[in-house]
C-alpha positions as CSV (number, residue, x, y, z in Angstrom):
1,X,93.6,102.1,121.6
2,X,94.7,103.7,118.3
3,X,95.8,107.3,118.4
4,X,93.8,107.9,115.3
5,X,90.3,107.7,116.9
6,X,88.5,109.5,114.1
7,X,90.0,107.4,111.3
8,X,87.5,104.5,111.1
9,X,84.3,106.5,111.9
10,X,85.4,109.0,109.2
11,X,85.9,106.1,106.7
12,X,82.6,104.5,107.5
13,X,80.9,107.8,107.0
14,X,82.6,108.4,103.7
15,X,81.9,104.9,102.2
16,X,78.2,105.2,103.0
17,X,77.9,108.0,100.5
18,X,77.4,106.9,96.8
19,X,80.1,108.6,94.7
20,X,80.3,106.3,91.7
21,X,81.6,108.0,88.6
22,X,80.0,107.8,85.1
23,X,82.0,107.8,81.9
24,X,78.8,108.5,79.9
25,X,78.5,112.1,81.0
26,X,80.5,115.2,80.1
27,X,80.2,117.1,83.4
28,X,83.1,117.6,85.9
29,X,82.6,115.8,88.2
30,X,80.8,113.2,86.1
31,X,78.1,112.6,88.8
32,X,76.0,114.9,91.0
33,X,76.9,112.6,94.0
34,X,80.5,113.5,93.7
35,X,79.7,117.2,93.6
36,X,77.7,116.8,96.8
37,X,80.5,114.8,98.4
38,X,83.0,117.5,97.5
39,X,80.9,120.1,99.2
40,X,80.8,118.1,102.4
41,X,84.6,117.8,102.3
42,X,85.0,121.5,101.9
43,X,82.9,122.1,105.0
44,X,84.8,119.4,106.9
45,X,88.3,120.7,106.0
46,X,87.4,124.2,106.9
47,X,86.0,123.0,110.2
48,X,89.2,121.2,111.2
49,X,91.2,124.3,110.5
50,X,92.7,124.1,107.0
51,X,93.2,127.2,104.9
52,X,92.5,128.2,101.3
53,X,89.9,125.4,101.0
54,X,88.2,125.5,97.6
55,X,86.9,123.5,94.7
56,X,89.2,124.0,91.7
57,X,87.0,125.3,88.9
58,X,88.4,123.3,86.0
59,X,89.1,120.0,87.6
60,X,86.5,119.7,90.4
61,X,89.3,118.9,92.9
62,X,88.9,119.9,96.5
63,X,92.1,121.8,97.4
64,X,93.3,122.8,100.9
65,X,96.4,123.9,102.7
66,X,97.9,123.3,106.1
67,X,100.5,126.0,106.7
68,X,103.9,125.0,108.0
69,X,105.1,125.6,111.5
70,X,108.8,125.3,111.1
71,X,111.2,127.8,112.7
72,X,111.4,131.0,110.8
73,X,113.9,130.9,107.9
74,X,113.7,127.1,107.4
75,X,112.2,126.1,104.1
76,X,111.4,122.6,102.9
77,X,109.5,121.0,100.0
78,X,105.8,121.5,100.1
79,X,104.2,118.0,100.2
80,X,101.0,117.2,98.3
81,X,98.7,114.4,99.3
82,X,96.1,113.3,96.7
83,X,93.2,110.8,96.7
84,X,90.1,110.4,94.7
85,X,86.5,110.5,95.8
86,X,84.8,108.4,93.1
87,X,84.3,104.7,93.2
88,X,84.4,102.1,90.4
89,X,81.8,100.7,88.0
90,X,80.0,98.5,90.6
91,X,76.9,99.0,92.7
92,X,77.7,101.8,95.2
93,X,74.2,102.5,96.6
94,X,73.2,101.6,100.1
95,X,76.6,100.5,101.2
96,X,76.5,98.7,104.6
97,X,80.0,98.2,106.0
98,X,80.6,95.5,108.6
99,X,83.6,95.2,110.9
100,X,85.1,91.7,111.7
101,X,87.0,92.0,114.9
102,X,90.2,90.0,115.4
103,X,89.9,87.9,112.3
104,X,91.4,84.4,112.8
105,X,92.9,84.2,109.3
106,X,91.2,80.9,108.4
107,X,87.4,81.2,108.7
108,X,85.0,82.2,106.0
109,X,83.5,85.7,106.4
110,X,79.8,85.9,105.6
111,X,78.9,89.1,103.7
112,X,75.6,90.4,105.0
113,X,73.0,87.6,105.1
114,X,75.5,85.2,103.7
115,X,74.7,84.9,100.0
116,X,78.3,85.8,99.4
117,X,81.4,85.1,101.5
118,X,85.0,85.9,101.8
119,X,87.0,82.7,102.0
120,X,90.7,82.3,102.5
121,X,90.4,79.3,100.2
122,X,89.5,81.7,97.4
123,X,91.2,84.9,98.5
124,X,94.5,83.9,100.0
125,X,95.3,87.5,100.9
126,X,92.9,87.0,103.9
127,X,95.6,84.8,105.6
128,X,97.8,87.9,106.0
129,X,95.3,89.5,108.4
130,X,95.3,87.1,111.3
131,X,94.4,89.1,114.4
132,X,93.4,92.2,112.6
133,X,90.0,93.9,112.2
134,X,88.6,93.8,108.7
135,X,85.9,96.0,107.2
136,X,83.9,94.4,104.4
137,X,80.7,95.0,102.5
138,X,77.4,93.1,102.9
139,X,78.0,91.5,99.5
140,X,75.6,93.7,97.5
141,X,78.0,96.6,96.9
142,X,81.6,97.4,96.7
143,X,83.1,99.0,99.8
144,X,84.8,102.1,98.4
145,X,88.1,101.7,100.2
146,X,89.4,102.6,96.7
147,X,89.9,105.4,97.5
148,X,87.9,106.6,100.5
149,X,90.5,104.8,102.6
150,X,93.1,107.2,101.1
151,X,90.9,110.2,101.8
152,X,90.3,109.1,105.4
153,X,94.0,108.5,106.0
154,X,95.1,111.9,104.5
155,X,92.5,114.0,106.4
156,X,93.1,112.1,109.7
157,X,96.8,112.6,109.4
158,X,96.4,116.3,108.7
159,X,93.9,116.7,111.6
160,X,96.4,114.9,113.9
161,X,99.1,117.5,113.0
162,X,96.6,120.3,113.8
163,X,95.9,118.7,117.1
164,X,99.6,118.2,117.9
165,X,101.3,121.5,117.0
166,X,104.5,120.3,118.7
167,X,105.1,118.2,115.6
168,X,107.0,120.4,113.2
169,X,106.2,120.3,109.5
170,X,106.4,122.2,106.3
171,X,103.4,123.4,104.2
172,X,101.0,120.6,103.2
173,X,98.7,120.6,100.3
174,X,95.6,118.3,100.0
175,X,93.9,117.4,96.7
176,X,90.8,115.2,96.6
177,X,89.6,114.6,93.1
178,X,86.8,113.2,91.1
179,X,86.5,110.6,88.3
180,X,89.8,108.7,88.7
181,X,88.0,105.5,88.0
182,X,86.9,106.6,84.5
183,X,90.4,107.9,83.7
184,X,89.6,111.6,83.4
185,X,90.0,112.9,86.9
186,X,93.4,114.4,86.5
187,X,92.9,115.7,83.0
188,X,92.4,119.3,84.2
189,X,94.5,119.1,87.4
190,X,95.9,122.6,88.1
191,X,99.5,122.0,89.3
192,X,100.0,125.7,90.0
193,X,96.8,126.1,92.0
194,X,97.7,123.0,94.0
195,X,101.1,124.4,94.8
196,X,103.1,121.4,95.9
197,X,106.7,120.6,95.1
198,X,106.4,116.8,95.5
199,X,103.2,114.8,95.9
200,X,101.8,111.3,96.6
201,X,98.6,109.7,95.7
202,X,97.3,107.6,98.6
203,X,95.5,105.1,96.4
204,X,97.4,101.8,96.6
205,X,96.5,98.4,98.0
206,X,98.1,96.3,100.7
207,X,100.7,97.3,103.3
208,X,104.0,98.7,102.0
209,X,103.0,99.3,98.4
210,X,105.1,102.1,97.0
211,X,104.6,102.5,93.2
212,X,106.3,104.8,90.7
213,X,106.0,102.7,87.5
214,X,102.6,102.3,85.8
215,X,101.3,101.2,82.4
216,X,101.2,103.3,79.3
217,X,97.5,103.2,78.5
218,X,95.2,103.7,75.5
219,X,91.5,103.0,74.8
220,X,90.3,101.8,71.4
221,X,86.7,101.9,70.3
222,X,85.8,100.1,67.1
223,X,82.6,100.4,65.1
224,X,81.9,97.7,62.6
225,X,79.4,98.3,59.8
226,X,77.7,95.3,58.3
227,X,75.2,94.7,55.5
228,X,72.2,92.8,56.5
229,X,70.0,90.9,54.1
230,X,67.8,87.9,54.4
231,X,69.9,84.8,55.1
232,X,68.2,82.9,52.3
233,X,69.8,85.3,49.7
234,X,72.9,86.3,51.7
235,X,75.6,84.6,49.6
236,X,78.2,87.1,48.5
237,X,76.0,89.9,49.7
238,X,75.7,89.8,53.5
239,X,78.5,91.3,55.6
240,X,78.0,90.3,59.2
241,X,79.3,93.0,61.6
242,X,79.6,90.5,64.4
243,X,81.8,88.3,62.2
244,X,83.9,91.3,61.4
245,X,84.4,91.8,65.2
246,X,85.5,88.1,65.5
247,X,87.9,88.5,62.6
248,X,89.4,91.6,64.2
249,X,89.9,90.0,67.6
250,X,91.3,86.8,66.1
251,X,94.3,88.7,64.7
252,X,95.4,89.8,68.2
253,X,97.9,87.7,70.0
254,X,95.7,85.3,72.0
255,X,98.0,85.1,75.0
256,X,98.5,88.9,75.4
257,X,95.4,89.3,77.6
258,X,95.1,90.3,81.3
259,X,94.4,86.7,82.5
260,X,97.6,85.4,80.9
261,X,100.1,88.1,81.7
262,X,101.9,89.5,84.7
263,X,104.7,91.8,85.8
264,X,105.8,94.1,82.9
265,X,103.9,92.1,80.3
266,X,101.5,94.2,78.3
267,X,98.1,93.2,77.0
268,X,95.0,93.9,74.9
269,X,91.8,93.7,76.9
270,X,88.4,93.4,75.2
271,X,86.1,95.2,77.7
272,X,82.9,95.2,75.8
273,X,81.3,93.9,72.6
274,X,77.7,94.2,71.4
275,X,75.8,94.5,68.2
276,X,73.8,92.8,65.4
277,X,74.5,91.7,61.9
278,X,74.0,95.3,60.8
279,X,76.3,97.1,63.3
280,X,78.6,96.1,66.2
281,X,80.8,97.9,68.6
282,X,83.9,96.8,70.6
283,X,85.9,98.6,73.3
284,X,89.5,97.7,74.2
285,X,92.1,98.9,76.5
286,X,95.7,98.6,75.5
287,X,98.5,98.5,78.1
288,X,102.3,98.2,78.3
289,X,105.0,99.5,80.6
290,X,107.4,99.9,77.7
291,X,106.7,103.0,75.6
292,X,108.0,101.4,72.4
293,X,106.0,98.2,72.9
294,X,102.9,100.4,73.7
295,X,103.3,102.3,70.4
296,X,103.7,98.9,68.6
297,X,100.4,97.7,70.1
298,X,98.6,100.7,68.8
299,X,100.1,100.3,65.3
300,X,98.9,96.7,65.3
301,X,95.3,97.9,65.8
302,X,95.7,100.3,62.9
303,X,97.2,97.7,60.7
304,X,94.4,95.2,61.4
305,X,91.8,97.8,60.7
306,X,93.4,98.8,57.4
307,X,93.7,95.1,56.4
308,X,90.0,94.4,57.0
309,X,88.9,97.6,55.3
310,X,90.9,96.7,52.2
311,X,88.9,93.5,51.9
312,X,85.6,95.3,51.4
313,X,83.9,97.7,49.1
314,X,84.1,100.6,51.5
315,X,85.2,101.4,55.1
316,X,83.6,98.8,57.3
317,X,85.8,99.1,60.4
318,X,86.1,102.5,62.1
319,X,88.8,102.9,64.8
320,X,88.7,105.7,67.5
321,X,91.8,105.3,69.6
322,X,93.2,107.7,72.3
323,X,96.0,107.6,74.8
324,X,94.8,107.7,78.4
325,X,98.0,108.0,80.5
326,X,101.7,107.2,80.4
327,X,104.2,105.4,82.6
328,X,105.2,108.0,85.3
329,X,108.5,106.3,85.7
330,X,109.7,108.3,82.7
331,X,109.4,111.4,84.9
332,X,110.2,110.2,88.4
333,X,113.3,108.2,87.6
334,X,115.0,111.5,86.6
335,X,114.9,112.5,90.3
336,X,114.1,109.7,92.8
337,X,113.9,112.0,95.8
338,X,110.2,111.7,96.1
339,X,110.4,107.9,96.2
340,X,113.4,107.8,98.5
341,X,111.6,109.9,101.0
342,X,108.6,107.6,101.1
343,X,110.9,104.5,101.3
344,X,112.8,106.0,104.2
345,X,109.5,106.9,106.0
346,X,108.3,103.3,105.7
347,X,111.6,101.9,106.9
348,X,111.5,104.2,109.9
349,X,108.2,102.6,110.8
350,X,109.6,99.1,110.2
351,X,107.3,98.7,107.2
352,X,109.0,96.9,104.3
353,X,108.5,98.9,101.0
354,X,107.0,96.8,98.3
355,X,108.1,98.4,95.0
356,X,106.9,96.8,91.8
357,X,105.4,98.0,88.4
358,X,101.7,98.7,88.8
359,X,99.5,96.9,86.3
360,X,97.3,99.9,86.1
361,X,97.5,103.6,86.6
362,X,96.8,106.4,89.1
363,X,96.1,110.1,88.8
364,X,99.7,110.4,89.6
365,X,100.5,109.0,86.1
366,X,99.1,112.2,84.5
367,X,100.1,114.6,87.3
368,X,103.7,113.5,87.0
369,X,103.8,114.4,83.4
370,X,102.4,117.8,84.3
371,X,105.6,118.5,86.2
372,X,104.7,117.3,89.7
373,X,106.3,113.9,90.5
374,X,103.6,111.8,92.2
375,X,104.2,108.2,93.1
376,X,101.6,106.1,94.8
377,X,101.3,104.9,98.5
378,X,99.4,102.1,99.9
379,X,95.9,102.8,101.4
380,X,95.1,99.2,102.4
381,X,92.3,98.0,100.1
382,X,92.0,94.4,98.9
383,X,89.8,93.0,96.2
384,X,89.0,96.4,95.0
385,X,86.1,97.2,92.5
386,X,84.1,94.2,93.7
387,X,81.6,93.0,96.3
388,X,84.5,91.2,97.9
389,X,86.4,94.4,98.7
390,X,87.8,94.7,102.2
391,X,90.3,96.7,104.2
392,X,92.2,96.2,107.4
393,X,91.8,98.7,110.2
394,X,95.4,98.2,111.3
395,X,96.7,98.8,107.8
396,X,94.7,102.0,107.5
397,X,96.3,103.1,110.7
398,X,99.8,102.3,109.4
399,X,99.0,104.2,106.1
400,X,98.1,107.2,108.2
401,X,101.4,106.9,110.1
402,X,103.4,106.7,106.9
403,X,101.8,109.9,105.7
404,X,102.9,111.6,109.0
405,X,106.3,110.1,108.8
406,X,106.8,111.3,105.2
407,X,105.9,114.8,106.3
408,X,108.3,114.5,109.3
409,X,111.1,113.2,107.0
410,X,110.7,116.2,104.7
411,X,110.7,118.5,107.7
412,X,114.0,117.0,108.9
413,X,115.8,117.8,105.6
414,X,118.3,120.6,105.6
């Protein structure tokens, strides 16, 4: 029997609550469901014995503190543990988790009534989990392991420390935030209020992930203004906004897209396009690990827009582009202590650290640039943001153990 008896019941309880974020609102958090979930976390954290539990007024983060219990006079770094409460842009209502005990590593897993299935022929990652217990959806929703697995692991680890006062540790800070999935969650993060010296987001995927290098990221929204007339008299008069959109996209490198890149290769990703002859809109995300290449990608957008506009009688292409986050490696590589501690903790537990550049970002990307170095730890989720999302019970337990071992490793420092 696992020593973390509350871990999975806590996780199941969390994922059943809809906390999907919404980029089309201006509130913090972006959805009422997150506000309600935050209130339940405050109540839970106070009940298990944490101190200074509060919701930060600017960011909507739930902050809490576990005081240290080290011998008088010994001071160590204050460790921060961060996760996010919102889930991605996929159905999150009426989530029905199911647990597959002792998965054999080769069979298809029916999701719910079987309209959808998890098959190792399609998802090879399943083969890694032979003999483990998997939690899946019923196929109609995502699961929400991203990042309620992280929340569950953090709170379970902290509760374990409270229940075992013989384990010596420094002061621990907890931060559970909203709106990570829409890229705004850490915009107003209050580093001083949080009060940690080093921190970790527990928001990664499979066993062993330890990430301190992310993309540089920007979003570009393009409005294309056409001129619509009857097609019978359109010659030299009509300007088709949809054709403008095609012309813009055709000038981007056709192989620099997510489905044709990997590793540190950047990309342009067309997320959305809609419109009519009269008016059209496009939304892109721009990504690159290298800051100079990232800036060059943004310049290319501006150059294409200028070129298209120069071809017409007035401004037909309007670009609204903004940076979202930067590669946190720029900050963390100046002092790798926070990474070395996590690496040592994993090795102490005979878990091989898997360190590679993330093809995405975390709240830690922004928080690191605010002065608090914050790499990312694995939480266990696979196939995130989809109906095929799943997580291993055993990996969640190992993630909880890594959190505890990081805390112990810091406490052992002189």
